[in-house]
VMD Tcl script that draws the C-alpha trace (Angstrom):
set ca {
  {95.52 51.53 76.14}
  {96.85 54.05 73.61}
  {100.23 52.35 73.51}
  {98.54 49.08 72.54}
  {96.79 50.78 69.64}
  {100.12 52.30 68.58}
  {101.83 48.92 68.60}
  {98.98 47.33 66.63}
  {99.10 50.09 64.00}
  {102.89 49.85 63.73}
  {102.73 46.08 63.19}
  {99.93 46.47 60.62}
  {101.89 49.10 58.65}
  {105.02 46.93 58.77}
  {103.16 43.89 57.44}
  {101.49 45.90 54.68}
  {104.75 47.50 53.54}
  {106.57 44.16 53.61}
  {103.97 42.55 51.35}
  {103.64 45.66 49.11}
  {106.86 45.03 47.19}
  {105.96 41.39 46.53}
  {102.63 42.14 44.85}
  {101.65 42.82 41.26}
  {100.03 46.20 40.44}
  {96.57 44.60 40.34}
  {97.09 42.92 43.71}
  {98.40 46.23 45.10}
  {95.24 47.99 43.95}
  {93.04 45.34 45.60}
  {95.08 45.49 48.79}
  {94.86 49.28 48.85}
  {91.07 49.14 48.54}
  {90.80 46.45 51.20}
  {92.99 48.28 53.72}
  {91.31 51.57 52.85}
  {87.93 50.10 53.76}
  {89.39 48.57 56.94}
  {90.93 51.93 57.90}
  {87.65 53.76 57.20}
  {85.70 51.32 59.37}
  {88.36 51.59 62.08}
  {88.23 55.39 62.08}
  {84.43 55.28 62.09}
  {84.47 52.88 65.07}
  {86.89 55.11 67.00}
  {84.71 58.16 66.28}
  {81.59 56.34 67.44}
  {83.28 55.03 70.61}
  {84.70 58.46 71.51}
  {81.47 60.31 70.74}
  {82.95 62.32 67.86}
  {80.79 60.94 65.08}
  {79.50 64.47 64.48}
  {82.77 65.12 62.58}
  {81.69 62.64 59.88}
  {78.24 64.18 59.74}
  {79.83 67.59 59.18}
  {82.07 66.16 56.45}
  {79.13 64.59 54.63}
  {77.18 67.85 54.91}
  {80.15 69.68 53.37}
  {80.21 67.24 50.45}
  {76.50 67.50 49.61}
  {76.78 70.66 47.45}
  {79.51 68.95 45.41}
  {77.37 65.85 44.89}
  {74.78 68.02 43.12}
  {77.49 69.07 40.66}
  {78.69 65.52 40.05}
  {76.69 64.95 36.82}
  {78.11 68.17 35.34}
  {81.64 67.19 36.35}
  {81.22 63.73 34.79}
  {80.25 65.35 31.48}
  {83.71 66.92 31.39}
  {85.59 63.73 32.31}
  {87.28 63.35 28.91}
  {88.49 66.95 29.00}
  {89.88 66.41 32.49}
  {91.74 63.29 31.35}
  {93.19 65.16 28.38}
  {94.41 67.95 30.70}
  {95.99 65.39 33.00}
  {97.74 63.79 30.03}
  {95.79 60.55 30.08}
  {94.51 59.43 26.73}
  {92.43 56.34 25.96}
  {93.74 56.08 22.41}
  {97.09 54.92 21.18}
  {99.02 51.85 20.15}
  {98.32 49.98 23.39}
  {94.56 50.57 23.07}
  {94.19 48.93 19.68}
  {94.93 52.00 17.57}
  {98.15 51.89 15.60}
  {100.04 55.13 15.01}
  {102.56 53.60 12.57}
  {103.31 50.25 11.00}
  {105.86 48.04 12.74}
  {109.40 48.16 11.36}
  {110.85 45.18 9.55}
  {114.47 45.61 10.70}
  {116.89 47.63 12.77}
  {117.53 51.30 12.10}
  {120.44 52.26 9.90}
  {122.79 55.01 11.05}
  {121.40 57.35 8.38}
  {117.80 56.76 9.52}
  {118.81 57.33 13.14}
  {120.47 60.62 12.20}
  {117.31 61.72 10.36}
  {115.10 60.83 13.31}
  {117.21 62.82 15.77}
  {117.98 65.60 13.29}
  {121.75 65.40 13.62}
  {124.58 65.14 11.10}
  {126.02 61.72 10.32}
  {129.38 62.74 11.84}
  {127.85 64.00 15.10}
  {129.47 63.55 18.50}
  {128.11 61.56 21.44}
  {127.14 64.79 23.23}
  {125.19 66.03 20.18}
  {123.25 62.75 20.04}
  {122.39 62.94 23.74}
  {121.37 66.61 23.49}
  {119.19 66.00 20.41}
  {117.54 62.98 22.06}
  {116.83 64.95 25.25}
  {115.41 67.93 23.31}
  {113.09 65.77 21.20}
  {112.06 63.53 24.08}
  {110.95 66.59 26.06}
  {108.57 67.40 23.19}
  {107.46 63.89 22.20}
  {107.37 61.93 25.47}
  {104.07 60.06 26.03}
  {103.57 61.85 29.37}
  {103.63 65.18 27.50}
  {101.18 64.28 24.76}
  {103.51 62.35 22.45}
  {103.10 58.71 21.52}
  {104.79 55.55 22.68}
  {105.82 54.86 19.10}
  {107.68 58.17 18.69}
  {109.42 57.79 22.05}
  {110.50 54.26 21.10}
  {111.85 55.55 17.77}
  {113.86 58.25 19.54}
  {115.27 55.73 22.00}
  {116.16 53.31 19.22}
  {117.84 56.06 17.19}
  {119.87 57.19 20.20}
  {120.94 53.62 20.95}
  {121.91 53.05 17.32}
  {124.06 56.17 17.15}
  {125.74 55.58 20.50}
  {126.58 51.98 19.59}
  {128.80 52.99 16.79}
}
mol new
graphics top color blue
foreach p $ca { graphics top sphere $p radius 0.5 }
foreach p [lrange $ca 0 end-1] q [lrange $ca 1 end] { graphics top cylinder $p $q radius 0.2 }
display resetview
């Protein structure tokens, strides 16, 4: 009987992984929730059928003290998001950090953005871009606009 369960789980995982790459992020999220609920119900059914439901009861009892602290934790949600590097403000949330540019960067503007001389080498451009991107990347508290400017300046200088 166990081998049948193993085969069924293997087929289910194969089907899920095959479809995973074909789905949009929103569809992936829905599928993850759906299969998460199915897996939870399946585990619950196995625990009930094998007489081990007391493990869930113990888990719920262990979570009860944390549920009392939930309102306090929710008060600090914005601080937690800031620590994790997630910010609800920025250009993609309706707040503009700088006006859009009218044209392409000139070589002089690109040099100013990256802080290099106008006769710099390819290696100097790459090193300056890497150094600034480590400070200004959106995942490290920078903005999408600044990262885009750095990328555009690097591309401009490496083109010619």
